[in-house]
N, C-alpha and C positions, 0 to 999 in steps of 0.2 A: 241248142247250147245248154250245158249243164254247169251251174256254178254253185258254190257253197254260200250260205248266208253271210258268213264272215268275210268272204272275198267280195261279195257284192257290196257289203257295207263299207269296206275299205275303198272300193272303186267310187262309190257315190261321194264319200267324204272327200276323196282326192279331187273330184270334179268341182265340188263347191268351194274347196279350199283354193283351187286355181282361179276361181271367180273372185276371191278375196273374202270369202266367208270366214267368220271366226270359228274356232273349234266347236263352240256350243251350237252355232247355227248349222254347221256341216254335220255334226253328230245327230242333231234333231231330225234333219231331212233324211239322212241315211237310215236312222232307226225306224222311222215311220214307213218309208218306202219299202224297206226290206221286210218289215212285218206284213205289209200288204201282200208282197209276193209269197211269203211263207204261208199265208192263210188262203192262198188261191185267188186273191183279188188282184190279179195281174194288171188289170186296167188302171190300178192306182199305185202300182209299184214302180219298177225301173223305168217304165215308159213315161212316167210323169216327170222325169228329169228334164226332158225337152221343154216342157211348159215353163218350169221354174227358171231355166236358163234363159229362155226367150224373154220372160218378164224382166229379169235382171238386165239383160243386154239391151233391152228396149227402154230401160230407165223407168219402167212402171213399178217394179219391185226393186228392192235393194238389199245388199249385204251390209253388215255393220249397222243394221237398223236398231232403234231403241224404243221398243214398245213401251207405252206408259199409260197409267190410269189418268183419264181426263175428267171423269165424274165418279163419285163414289158415295155410298152409304154403307152402313154396317153389313148388310146382307146383299148388296147389289153394287156393281161397278161397271164402268165402261172403259175398255182399253182401246187406245188407238195403236194399231200395229206398226205405224210408221213405214208401211210398205215392206215389212219383214217377210222372209220366207215363211210360208204357211205353217209347216210343222213346228218351227221354232216359236212363233207367236202363239200358236194354239196350245203348246205344252205350257208356256208361261201362264196363259189364261186359265187353263184347267187347274194348275196348281194354286193359282190365286183363288179360284172359286172353291177349291178343296179347303184351303186355309180358312176362308171365311165361313164355310159350312160347319167346320168343326167348332167355331166360336158361336155361331148363331143358330145352328140346326139345319139351315138351308141357305143357299146363296146362288145368285145369278150373276154371270159375268158376260157382258157383251163384248165382242171383238170386231172391230172394223179395220179396213185398210190393211189386210194381210194377203199374202199369196195363197195359192190353193193348198188346203190343209191335208189333202190326200185322204187317208182312211179315217172317217169320222169315228168309227168304233174304237180306234186306238185310245182316244181321249176319254171316252166313257169308261173304258176298261181300266185306265189309270186310276180312276176314282174307286172302282169296284175292287181292285186289288188291295186297296187300303180300307176296306170295310165301309165304303161310302157308295151311294147310288149316283151314277152319272148319266146325264141326258145331254145330247148334243143336237142342235138344229142348225144346219148350215145352208146358207143361201149360195147357190152355185150358178154357173152359166146357164143361160136360157135355151134349153133344148126341148122342153115339153110343150106340146100344144094343150090348150085348155080342153076340157071335155066338151065336145060339140063345136070346137074351133079347129083351125088349121095352123095358125101362126105359132112358132115356138117362142112363147112369151114368158113361160115359167121355168125356173131352174129345176135341175134334177133333184135338188134340195134334200140331201140325205137326213135321216133321223137315226140316231143311235141311242140305245138305252142299255146300261149295264147294271146288273143287280148282283151283289155278293152272295155266295152260297158257301157250303162247306168245302167245295172243290173249285173248279173253274167258274167264273161268273156266268150268269145268263147274259148273253150279249146279242141283242137285236141291232143289226146294222143294215139299213135298207135305204135305197133311193126311193123317191116318190114316183119315179118313172118305172115302167115295166122292166127296164134293164138300165144299165149305166151307159152313158155316152161312150165310154172307153170300150165296152164290150161290142157296141155297135160298130165302132171303127175297126176293132179287131176282126169282126165278122166280115166287114167289107174288104179288108186287106187279104183275108184268107179265102174270099169267094164263097163263104158259107151263107146259106139261107137263114132267115130269122123265123122264129115262131110267129105265127099270125097273132096280132094284138100287141106286138112290141113297138111298132112304129107305123107311120104313114109316109106316103110319098108327097111330092110337091103339090099334087092336086087335092090332097087330103084323104085319099083312099088308103085303107090298110094295105101294107105291103110286106112281103117276105124278102124283098131285095134290099140287102143291107146298103149297097151303094146308093140306091134310089133314096133311101132314108137319110143317109149322110149328106147327099148332094141335093139340098132343097127341101127335104122332108123334115120330120120331127119325131121325137120319141113320144110314145103315148103314156098317159098317167097310169100307174098300176091300179088295177081294180076300177077303171073307169071314173065315174063321178067321185068315188071315195078318195082315189089317189089324187084327183084334181083338187079336192078340198084340202088334203094334207099338204100338197105342194104349195098351195096358196098360203096356208097357215105358216109354213116355214119361210116362205118368201117375205112375209110380214115380220115374223119373229127374228129371223136371222139377218134380214135385209133392212127393212124400214126401222125396226126398233133399235138396231145397233148404229144406224146412220149410214149403212152401206148402200141403201137404196133398193128399189125393186125393179124388176124387168131387166132388159139387156145390159150386160156389163161392158159391151163394146159395140161400136158401130163402124161405118166406113172410115171414120177419122181415126179409129184406134180404140184403146181401152178407155172407158168412161169412169170406171171405179173398180175396186178390188173386192175380195170376198168378205162376207160378214157372217159371223157365227154367234149363236147364243149357247152358252154352257150353263147347265143347271146341275147343282150338286146337293144332295140330301144326305144328312147324317142320320142313319137309322136309330142311333143312340138317343136322339131327341124324341123318339116315339116309343121304342121298345128296347128290351135287352138285345144287344147286337148278336150275341151267340144264339139266343133263342130264335131271333129273326132268321139268321142264316140256316139254322136247323129246320125251321118250318118251311122255308123256301125249298131247301134240298129235299125235304120229305114230299112236298107237293110235286116237284119235278119228277121224283121217283115214281109217284103214283101215275103221272102222265105217261112216263116211259113204260110202265108196267100195264097200262090199260090195253084193252082189246084192239088188235090191229085190223085195219081195213084190208080187203082183198088186194093182193099185189104188193103190199108193203112188208118189208123185212123188220122194220123198227120205226119208232117214233123219235124224231130228232128234236132236241131242245135248241133254241136259237143260240148260235155260237158253237155248238158241238161239232159240226162238220169242219169249221175252220180250225178248231183246236186240233182235230185229228190230222188235218192237212198240214198244219204247222209241224207236228211231230214227224210226219212222213218226210217233209221237205228238209227238216233239220238233219235227218238221218241220211237221206239220199240225194239231196241237192235240189236246186230250183231250176226248172226248165224255162229258159228264156227264148221266146220266138226269135227267129233269125232277123226279121225286120226290126224288131225292137232293139236287138243287140247292135245291129249295124247303125241304127239311128243314134244311139247313145255313144257308140264308138266314134262316130264322125264328130260328135260334140267334143268328146275327149281329145281327139286329135287336134281339133281347132284350138284347144286350150293347152296344147303341147304335151299331152299325156298319151301314154301307150296302154291301152286297156289290158294287154297281156301281162303287164307288169303287176297288175292288181288282181286280176282274176282270169287266168288263161282258161278259156272255155274248152269243154270236151263234148263230143257227141253224146246225146242222151243214151241211157242204157236201153237195151233191146226191150221193146214192148212199152216204153214210156212215151 
């Protein structure tokens, strides 16, 4: 299926409005999920509608939530998300951290009790687009086995860092697992094999069978022991420090807690002239891109560069939505009294896509 970004945005807004979400809540969720799809992070785009709807309908998350600060100092604060939809709470938290950073030079904002925030890089980039440096550490569901272990006891725990330049920000957005859980599920549904090193099966053996990894296995930490260390650090910063807790978020009885995220924002103006900083960053990135290539490489990519290109391509030609993802969300829409075709009538992808 091929849909435009605007159409997908209207569709997602309508679904969450039908759940009772305010305009601000529905707009936030639609904006972040569509940006994920535009950038090629389809595992965090339209397919994430199902999780948020499930959380709301189960009473674990809620619409009409009122995130609020429960602890604060000048350069640090803790926000209770009140079970809010993740993107809505995360945007509020990011903007509060940005406001404080402008006043103090640096600020930390912990967010607990929110739904899934989707694309972590979105929030870091919000800061960078306003000449600030954004860092995000998000405690997620536990799908990663510790290095040397078998049980999935660590979250995929993404890290995002965005630094302003004279053009698009440098944007590092990575899970601390070898791949995302969403991509694992996508591969299992499509019957695709995994690269060796991405996951283990129930016995703890490395596997290329996506279904075996999903059904009783676990994701492997990126880079072995180093990824294990990063995942653990984010578990503590995004989970324990914010009050969201560490380890499994749900058990046989249901959800135990919601997501926790730590947002850090630095104001370069507290350290250097902002224009000079951006120019120096851009100059060094140009040096990297102009450096000698290794055999087999056509160019050196800067973090975020591929996703910015993908965004332009999909804005121009549309977003390809896998059939199973489309049908899953269409079923949710129908259950809420909506007809997907009224918001974004899909068309077959162009030849070769």
